[in-house]
C-alpha positions as CSV (number, residue, x, y, z in Angstrom):
1,X,0.0,0.0,0.0
2,X,1.1,3.6,0.3
3,X,3.6,4.6,-2.4
4,X,3.3,1.1,-3.9
5,X,-0.1,1.8,-5.5
6,X,-0.3,2.7,-9.2
7,X,-3.4,3.6,-10.9
8,X,-3.8,4.2,-14.6
9,X,-6.7,5.1,-16.8
10,X,-7.1,3.1,-20.0
11,X,-4.1,1.1,-21.4
12,X,-1.0,3.3,-21.6
13,X,0.9,0.5,-23.5
14,X,-1.5,0.4,-26.4
15,X,-0.1,0.9,-29.9
16,X,-2.1,1.7,-33.0
17,X,-1.5,-1.5,-34.9
18,X,-1.3,-4.0,-32.0
19,X,-4.0,-2.3,-29.9
20,X,-6.8,0.0,-30.8
21,X,-7.2,-0.3,-34.5
22,X,-8.0,-4.1,-34.6
23,X,-10.3,-3.5,-31.7
24,X,-12.1,-0.8,-33.5
25,X,-12.6,-3.0,-36.6
26,X,-13.7,-5.9,-34.5
27,X,-16.3,-3.8,-32.6
28,X,-17.4,-1.5,-35.4
29,X,-21.0,-2.8,-35.2
30,X,-21.3,-2.2,-31.5
31,X,-19.7,1.2,-31.7
32,X,-22.0,2.3,-34.6
33,X,-25.1,1.1,-32.7
34,X,-24.0,3.2,-29.8
35,X,-23.7,6.2,-32.1
36,X,-19.9,6.2,-32.2
37,X,-18.2,6.5,-35.6
38,X,-15.2,4.1,-35.4
39,X,-13.4,6.1,-38.0
40,X,-13.5,9.1,-35.6
41,X,-11.5,7.1,-33.0
42,X,-8.0,7.6,-34.1
43,X,-4.7,7.6,-32.3
44,X,-2.9,10.8,-31.7
45,X,0.3,11.7,-33.3
46,X,3.2,10.1,-31.6
47,X,1.1,7.1,-30.5
48,X,3.8,4.7,-31.9
49,X,6.0,5.7,-28.9
50,X,3.3,4.8,-26.3
51,X,4.5,1.2,-25.6
52,X,8.1,2.5,-24.8
53,X,6.7,5.3,-22.6
54,X,4.4,2.9,-20.8
55,X,7.4,0.5,-20.3
56,X,9.4,3.4,-18.8
57,X,6.5,4.4,-16.6
58,X,6.1,0.9,-15.2
59,X,9.8,0.4,-14.8
60,X,10.0,3.6,-12.8
61,X,7.1,2.5,-10.6
62,X,8.6,-1.0,-10.1
63,X,12.0,0.4,-9.1
64,X,10.3,2.6,-6.5
65,X,8.4,-0.2,-4.8
66,X,8.8,-0.3,-1.0
67,X,9.1,-4.0,-0.2
């Protein structure tokens, strides 16, 4: 507990090809029925670097664990 807790929103490690784009394609019907245009859900510029940034974030957190 204490400083060992890490909370993240969504999946910081996601990449456009291995993560969100196949999911959007696979769930296009459900998204459309909810009024969400899957084509409007695009990754921001620089998204290719997210897996490396997530790895750095988790590494920093793991190195700071108080065991």
